[in-house]
GUMAR-663241 format. One record per residue (C-alpha): residue number from 0; residue in one letter; z, x, y. Coordinates in Angstrom, 2 decimals, m for minus. Layout:
BEGIN
[NUM "a" [Z X Y]]
...
***
This chain:
BEGIN
[0 "m" [18.61 m8.78 m1.82]]
[1 "k" [17.34 m7.19 m5.00]]
[2 "d" [18.56 m3.69 m5.80]]
[3 "f" [15.70 m1.28 m5.10]]
[4 "s" [17.99 1.73 m4.87]]
[5 "k" [16.84 3.22 m8.18]]
[6 "y" [13.49 4.15 m6.63]]
[7 "y" [14.74 7.27 m4.91]]
[8 "t" [12.12 9.79 m3.80]]
[9 "p" [11.84 12.42 m6.57]]
[10 "q" [12.68 15.89 m5.30]]
[11 "k" [9.27 17.30 m6.26]]
[12 "i" [7.50 14.57 m4.30]]
[13 "a" [9.82 15.02 m1.32]]
[14 "a" [9.27 18.78 m1.29]]
[15 "s" [5.47 18.39 m1.52]]
[16 "l" [5.39 16.00 1.43]]
[17 "m" [7.21 18.28 3.88]]
[18 "r" [4.08 20.40 4.45]]
[19 "f" [2.53 17.41 6.24]]
[20 "v" [5.26 17.21 8.91]]
[21 "d" [5.18 19.50 11.94]]
[22 "f" [8.81 20.61 12.10]]
[23 "n" [10.14 22.66 14.99]]
[24 "d" [13.43 24.54 14.98]]
[25 "n" [16.47 22.34 15.68]]
[26 "d" [14.49 19.09 15.46]]
[27 "s" [16.63 15.99 14.90]]
[28 "v" [15.62 14.33 11.62]]
[29 "i" [16.77 10.89 10.49]]
[30 "d" [16.35 8.79 7.36]]
[31 "i" [17.66 5.21 7.78]]
[32 "c" [17.32 4.35 4.08]]
[33 "c" [18.33 7.76 2.79]]
[34 "g" [19.80 6.87 m0.61]]
[35 "k" [20.67 10.18 m2.25]]
[36 "g" [19.17 12.10 0.66]]
[37 "n" [16.25 13.67 m1.22]]
[38 "l" [13.86 13.49 1.75]]
[39 "l" [16.46 14.93 4.11]]
[40 "f" [17.31 17.66 1.60]]
[41 "a" [13.62 18.60 1.30]]
[42 "a" [13.33 18.76 5.09]]
[43 "k" [16.47 20.90 5.43]]
[44 "n" [15.24 23.20 2.68]]
[45 "y" [11.89 23.49 4.47]]
[46 "n" [13.57 24.37 7.79]]
[47 "p" [17.33 25.07 7.65]]
[48 "s" [17.71 24.74 11.43]]
[49 "l" [17.05 20.98 11.37]]
[50 "q" [19.77 18.56 12.49]]
[51 "c" [19.85 15.87 9.79]]
[52 "f" [21.16 12.30 9.98]]
[53 "g" [21.37 9.83 7.11]]
[54 "v" [21.82 6.05 7.18]]
[55 "d" [22.02 3.70 4.22]]
[56 "i" [23.38 0.25 3.44]]
[57 "a" [25.19 1.69 0.41]]
[58 "d" [27.85 4.40 0.29]]
[59 "i" [26.40 7.82 1.11]]
[60 "n" [27.64 11.04 m0.45]]
[61 "i" [25.91 13.80 1.55]]
[62 "d" [28.28 16.42 2.93]]
[63 "w" [25.73 18.54 4.82]]
[64 "c" [24.55 15.96 7.39]]
[65 "k" [26.02 13.24 9.57]]
[66 "t" [25.92 9.88 7.78]]
[67 "t" [26.38 6.22 8.68]]
[68 "k" [26.84 3.28 6.34]]
[69 "k" [24.76 0.47 7.82]]
[70 "d" [21.53 m1.44 7.31]]
[71 "g" [18.83 0.86 8.69]]
[72 "r" [17.18 m1.90 10.72]]
[73 "e" [20.45 m2.81 12.38]]
[74 "f" [21.14 0.87 13.05]]
[75 "a" [17.74 1.32 14.70]]
[76 "l" [18.18 m1.70 16.94]]
[77 "g" [21.55 m0.45 18.17]]
[78 "a" [20.79 3.28 18.34]]
[79 "k" [21.63 5.00 21.65]]
[80 "r" [19.57 8.12 20.96]]
[81 "k" [16.04 8.94 19.85]]
[82 "y" [15.02 11.37 17.12]]
[83 "t" [12.19 13.87 16.72]]
[84 "i" [11.37 13.17 13.08]]
[85 "a" [11.93 10.08 10.91]]
[86 "l" [11.58 10.19 7.13]]
[87 "a" [11.54 7.00 5.07]]
[88 "n" [11.07 5.68 1.58]]
[89 "p" [12.18 2.10 2.27]]
[90 "p" [12.73 m0.57 m0.38]]
[91 "f" [9.64 m2.66 m1.13]]
[92 "g" [9.76 m6.41 m1.43]]
[93 "k" [10.15 m9.77 0.25]]
[94 "i" [13.21 m10.21 2.43]]
[95 "e" [15.75 m12.37 0.63]]
[96 "s" [18.70 m12.12 3.01]]
[97 "i" [18.83 m11.12 6.67]]
[98 "s" [15.57 m10.67 8.55]]
[99 "y" [15.35 m8.64 11.75]]
[100 "a" [11.79 m9.74 12.52]]
[101 "s" [12.69 m11.60 15.71]]
[102 "k" [14.19 m8.40 17.15]]
[103 "l" [11.72 m5.87 15.74]]
[104 "f" [8.36 m7.63 16.06]]
[105 "v" [8.34 m7.79 19.85]]
[106 "d" [6.36 m6.28 22.74]]
[107 "k" [3.53 m4.15 21.28]]
[108 "y" [4.49 m5.29 17.76]]
[109 "a" [4.58 m9.00 18.66]]
[110 "s" [1.39 m9.71 16.69]]
[111 "i" [3.05 m8.64 13.41]]
[112 "n" [4.03 m11.48 11.10]]
[113 "s" [5.60 m10.25 7.89]]
[114 "k" [8.47 m11.13 5.58]]
[115 "r" [8.43 m7.73 3.87]]
[116 "i" [11.38 m5.38 4.23]]
[117 "e" [9.17 m2.28 4.24]]
[118 "i" [7.30 m3.58 7.30]]
[119 "e" [10.56 m4.20 9.17]]
[120 "m" [11.66 m0.69 8.20]]
[121 "l" [8.33 0.73 9.44]]
[122 "i" [8.85 m0.72 12.90]]
[123 "a" [12.56 0.17 12.93]]
[124 "n" [11.66 3.82 12.28]]
[125 "l" [9.03 3.88 15.02]]
[126 "n" [11.58 2.45 17.46]]
[127 "l" [13.96 5.31 16.65]]
[128 "l" [11.50 8.04 17.57]]
[129 "k" [11.09 9.96 20.79]]
[130 "e" [7.74 9.46 22.49]]
[131 "d" [6.35 12.59 20.80]]
[132 "g" [8.16 11.89 17.51]]
[133 "i" [6.68 11.85 14.00]]
[134 "l" [7.27 9.40 11.15]]
[135 "l" [6.62 10.13 7.49]]
[136 "i" [6.99 6.91 5.51]]
[137 "i" [6.18 5.91 1.92]]
[138 "l" [4.61 2.46 1.59]]
[139 "p" [2.81 0.49 m1.16]]
[140 "n" [m0.91 1.15 m1.45]]
[141 "t" [m1.50 m2.51 m0.65]]
[142 "f" [m0.39 m1.69 2.89]]
[143 "i" [m3.15 0.94 3.05]]
[144 "n" [m5.99 m1.13 1.65]]
[145 "g" [m4.83 m4.76 1.33]]
[146 "v" [m6.77 m7.34 3.35]]
[147 "s" [m3.58 m9.18 4.32]]
[148 "y" [m2.20 m6.03 6.01]]
[149 "k" [m5.30 m5.24 8.08]]
[150 "k" [m3.91 m6.86 11.23]]
[151 "i" [m0.69 m4.83 10.95]]
[152 "r" [m2.67 m1.62 10.37]]
[153 "k" [m4.70 m2.33 13.51]]
[154 "t" [m1.52 m2.92 15.52]]
[155 "i" [m0.07 0.40 14.35]]
[156 "s" [m3.26 2.39 15.00]]
[157 "e" [m3.79 0.80 18.42]]
[158 "n" [m0.36 1.98 19.54]]
[159 "h" [0.13 5.20 17.56]]
[160 "f" [m1.87 8.01 15.96]]
[161 "v" [m2.23 7.73 12.19]]
[162 "k" [m2.54 11.42 11.39]]
[163 "t" [m2.36 11.72 7.61]]
[164 "i" [m2.36 9.54 4.49]]
[165 "i" [m1.37 11.00 1.13]]
[166 "k" [m2.08 8.82 m1.88]]
[167 "l" [0.70 9.53 m4.38]]
[168 "p" [0.05 9.65 m8.14]]
[169 "p" [0.96 6.66 m10.34]]
[170 "n" [3.76 8.71 m11.93]]
[171 "a" [5.42 9.43 m8.57]]
[172 "f" [8.36 7.19 m9.49]]
[173 "s" [8.15 7.67 m13.25]]
[174 "p" [8.80 5.86 m15.55]]
[175 "e" [7.88 3.06 m13.12]]
[176 "r" [4.24 2.86 m12.00]]
[177 "i" [4.56 2.03 m8.31]]
[178 "n" [1.31 2.91 m6.60]]
[179 "c" [2.08 4.03 m3.09]]
[180 "s" [1.11 6.43 m0.32]]
[181 "a" [2.88 8.53 2.27]]
[182 "i" [1.72 8.06 5.86]]
[183 "v" [2.31 10.43 8.75]]
[184 "i" [2.30 8.60 12.08]]
[185 "c" [2.64 10.26 15.47]]
[186 "k" [4.33 7.89 17.89]]
[187 "k" [2.37 9.22 20.85]]
[188 "k" [m1.06 7.65 20.95]]
[189 "n" [m3.88 10.13 20.40]]
[190 "n" [m6.69 9.92 22.96]]
[191 "e" [m9.07 12.48 21.50]]
[192 "n" [m10.70 10.35 18.79]]
[193 "q" [m9.15 12.61 16.18]]
[194 "a" [m9.83 11.63 12.58]]
[195 "c" [m7.16 10.84 10.00]]
[196 "t" [m7.07 13.08 6.92]]
[197 "y" [m6.74 11.27 3.59]]
[198 "y" [m5.34 13.30 0.69]]
[199 "t" [m4.91 12.51 m2.99]]
[200 "m" [m1.97 13.99 m4.87]]
[201 "n" [m2.44 14.47 m8.61]]
[202 "e" [0.13 13.89 m11.35]]
[203 "k" [1.36 17.49 m11.03]]
[204 "f" [2.08 16.74 m7.33]]
[205 "n" [m0.67 19.04 m6.10]]
[206 "i" [m3.35 17.99 m3.59]]
[207 "s" [m6.54 17.41 m5.58]]
[208 "n" [m8.98 16.41 m2.83]]
[209 "s" [m9.24 15.18 0.74]]
[210 "y" [m11.64 13.69 3.25]]
[211 "e" [m11.56 12.46 6.83]]
[212 "i" [m11.50 8.85 8.01]]
[213 "k" [m13.10 8.39 11.40]]
[214 "h" [m10.86 7.42 14.27]]
[215 "d" [m12.88 4.24 14.88]]
[216 "n" [m12.37 3.13 11.28]]
[217 "i" [m8.61 3.71 11.55]]
[218 "l" [m8.55 1.59 14.72]]
[219 "q" [m10.30 m1.20 12.83]]
[220 "g" [m7.65 m1.12 10.10]]
[221 "c" [m9.80 0.73 7.53]]
[222 "w" [m7.26 3.26 6.26]]
[223 "s" [m8.80 4.14 2.89]]
[224 "n" [m12.20 5.17 1.63]]
[225 "n" [m13.49 1.60 1.71]]
[226 "v" [m15.97 2.91 4.27]]
[227 "l" [m17.50 5.10 1.55]]
[228 "y" [m18.06 2.33 m0.98]]
[229 "e" [m21.52 1.54 0.35]]
[230 "k" [m22.65 4.64 m1.59]]
[231 "v" [m21.89 3.14 m5.01]]
[232 "d" [m24.41 0.91 m6.74]]
[233 "f" [m22.23 m2.21 m6.98]]
[234 "k" [m19.88 m4.36 m4.95]]
[235 "i" [m16.59 m5.99 m5.97]]
[236 "n" [m15.79 m9.40 m4.53]]
[237 "r" [m12.41 m11.11 m4.63]]
[238 "g" [m12.31 m14.88 m5.02]]
[239 "n" [m10.92 m16.96 m2.19]]
[240 "i" [m10.03 m20.27 m3.83]]
[241 "s" [m6.24 m20.61 m3.86]]
[242 "s" [m4.00 m22.55 m6.23]]
[243 "n" [m3.09 m25.08 m3.54]]
[244 "m" [m6.67 m26.36 m3.87]]
[245 "f" [m6.21 m27.25 m7.56]]
[246 "s" [m6.39 m30.84 m8.79]]
[247 "e" [m6.32 m32.62 m12.14]]
[248 "k" [m10.02 m33.47 m11.96]]
[249 "g" [m13.01 m32.32 m9.96]]
[250 "i" [m15.13 m29.17 m9.88]]
[251 "e" [m14.47 m26.57 m12.57]]
[252 "v" [m13.39 m23.13 m11.31]]
[253 "l" [m12.51 m19.92 m13.15]]
[254 "h" [m8.90 m18.72 m12.92]]
[255 "t" [m6.85 m15.91 m14.42]]
[256 "s" [m5.19 m16.35 m17.80]]
[257 "k" [m2.65 m14.59 m19.99]]
[258 "k" [m3.40 m11.20 m21.48]]
[259 "s" [m5.45 m11.44 m24.69]]
[260 "s" [m8.01 m9.49 m26.66]]
[261 "p" [m10.76 m10.27 m25.95]]
[262 "w" [m9.76 m11.64 m22.56]]
[263 "q" [m11.39 m14.66 m20.93]]
[264 "p" [m10.58 m16.48 m17.68]]
[265 "s" [m9.16 m19.99 m17.85]]
[266 "l" [m10.54 m23.20 m16.33]]
[267 "r" [m9.02 m25.13 m13.44]]
[268 "y" [m10.29 m27.89 m11.16]]
[269 "i" [m10.58 m28.33 m7.42]]
[270 "k" [m11.22 m31.55 m5.53]]
[271 "k" [m14.79 m32.47 m4.69]]
[272 "g" [m15.60 m32.27 m1.01]]
[273 "l" [m13.63 m29.11 m0.27]]
[274 "n" [m15.38 m26.47 1.83]]
[275 "t" [m16.63 m23.88 m0.68]]
[276 "s" [m19.52 m22.54 1.39]]
[277 "n" [m18.04 m19.02 1.45]]
[278 "s" [m16.58 m19.04 m2.05]]
[279 "i" [m17.59 m16.49 m4.70]]
[280 "i" [m19.64 m17.79 m7.65]]
[281 "a" [m19.64 m16.19 m11.10]]
[282 "e" [m23.00 m16.23 m12.87]]
[283 "k" [m24.20 m15.10 m16.28]]
[284 "g" [m24.20 m11.30 m16.47]]
[285 "d" [m21.40 m10.77 m13.92]]
[286 "l" [m18.22 m8.89 m14.73]]
[287 "i" [m15.01 m10.84 m14.10]]
[288 "i" [m11.74 m8.93 m13.63]]
[289 "s" [m8.23 m10.37 m13.61]]
[290 "r" [m6.51 m9.24 m10.41]]
[291 "i" [m2.93 m10.40 m10.89]]
[292 "g" [m0.38 m11.43 m13.51]]
[293 "s" [0.14 m10.33 m17.10]]
[294 "s" [m3.62 m9.88 m17.60]]
[295 "a" [m4.17 m7.76 m14.47]]
[296 "g" [m6.91 m5.22 m15.23]]
[297 "c" [m8.45 m7.22 m18.07]]
[298 "l" [m12.17 m7.90 m17.74]]
[299 "c" [m15.02 m9.69 m19.46]]
[300 "l" [m18.78 m10.12 m19.21]]
[301 "y" [m19.37 m13.70 m18.08]]
[302 "e" [m21.84 m15.71 m20.17]]
[303 "g" [m21.26 m19.23 m18.86]]
[304 "d" [m22.73 m21.54 m16.26]]
[305 "p" [m22.24 m20.75 m12.54]]
[306 "k" [m18.66 m21.43 m11.41]]
[307 "y" [m16.46 m20.56 m8.43]]
[308 "i" [m13.66 m18.04 m9.00]]
[309 "t" [m10.12 m18.18 m7.63]]
[310 "d" [m8.31 m15.52 m5.60]]
[311 "c" [m6.66 m14.30 m8.82]]
[312 "l" [m10.01 m12.91 m10.00]]
[313 "m" [m12.49 m10.27 m8.85]]
[314 "l" [m16.19 m10.18 m9.56]]
[315 "i" [m18.80 m7.44 m9.95]]
[316 "k" [m22.10 m9.10 m9.18]]
[317 "s" [m25.09 m8.68 m11.47]]
[318 "p" [m24.38 m5.12 m12.69]]
[319 "n" [m27.01 m3.25 m14.70]]
[320 "k" [m26.41 m2.40 m18.35]]
[321 "q" [m25.37 1.17 m17.60]]
[322 "l" [m22.84 m0.01 m15.05]]
[323 "i" [m21.46 m2.55 m17.54]]
[324 "k" [m20.90 0.27 m19.98]]
[325 "h" [m19.21 2.43 m17.32]]
[326 "m" [m16.92 m0.36 m16.18]]
[327 "q" [m15.94 m1.32 m19.71]]
[328 "n" [m15.06 2.29 m20.44]]
[329 "l" [m12.61 2.38 m17.51]]
[330 "n" [m8.97 1.71 m18.28]]
[331 "l" [m8.32 m0.78 m15.48]]
[332 "r" [m4.94 m1.60 m17.02]]
[333 "s" [m3.82 1.88 m15.97]]
[334 "l" [m4.13 0.73 m12.35]]
[335 "v" [m1.62 m2.10 m12.70]]
[336 "k" [1.24 m1.81 m10.24]]
[337 "g" [3.88 m3.95 m8.62]]
[338 "v" [7.66 m4.07 m8.90]]
[339 "s" [7.79 m7.85 m9.38]]
[340 "t" [4.18 m9.05 m9.71]]
[341 "p" [1.66 m6.96 m11.72]]
[342 "h" [m1.63 m6.58 m9.83]]
[343 "i" [m4.58 m4.33 m9.10]]
[344 "t" [m6.74 m4.03 m5.98]]
[345 "v" [m10.45 m3.69 m5.25]]
[346 "s" [m9.84 m0.24 m3.77]]
[347 "d" [m8.06 0.91 m6.93]]
[348 "i" [m11.11 0.04 m9.04]]
[349 "y" [m13.52 1.81 m6.69]]
[350 "d" [m11.29 4.89 m6.62]]
[351 "l" [m11.05 5.02 m10.42]]
[352 "y" [m14.80 4.56 m10.83]]
[353 "n" [m15.58 7.25 m8.26]]
[354 "s" [m13.11 9.76 m9.69]]
[355 "t" [m14.49 9.16 m13.19]]
[356 "y" [m18.21 9.18 m12.49]]
[357 "n" [m18.35 11.26 m9.28]]
[358 "n" [m20.66 8.90 m7.48]]
[359 "l" [m19.43 9.92 m4.02]]
***
């Protein structure tokens, strides 16, 4: 497995997040990927009466709490006790060694299909909690707004209460730009249709704004302000033609390309006869944005003939001249994230546009 241990939770971030957890005196608090113990330290500093427990696969040097050297997922599966609070900043990435999916994704989590270590850690932490326990976990923003995670989000919200989401600033793990959010999940299912509060933390680690996401939207897997995007005067579409459809000859399609100035998409081909009835078509006057790779965040005004776009591109359909100017003034490259694969998301672009031009 790759070494993700350098991405410890900064102390300022850890301290800022403790206000979102409802601690009671003498609560038992555990972190099963504790690293240096910054989250546990912030919790103990917030309420000195807490009983803290740290688990990590690497050697742990924390003399003020009980520690165990073990893979957190394995620890959770074999734990004989339950805890009141779980804190977690798990490693992000695909699982390259031992997977615990067959043991973790069972019963109410049986619908989950993921090869990501942070998803296994999410379920491991929930299993460790008492029925009225609370989990605060840091996850990539793609978990919050990515289409591929919607089914997992629905599974979590159908079985638990997603109380709070705090979008962390891009400099949270400076100098790396790892866009992520902290989520507060109550294990006990809420039956009062209570909304989830979505916060944004600025680069000084202060809360800059907040809004509520309706309970029904959370249940449907809509965990970000996607539900508000109907108020802007444009729509961003992501292509859905994948690379496994490519061929040497056939129908021309637009695909991402290497970073350049000015940037333009490249040409690929797909076989004739494939079902493209729901595919996105770029037309003259549309804005094309590179979604992934070295050119992520690059964009151009398309001037060619109508062509399908691949899933490595995003498209803003027929924008007006003022919108073109606004979008071209945005620094979409500042949104690029990803430990291994640079990428941006549709939600990131909407958020940047809205924060810049105050359309909401």
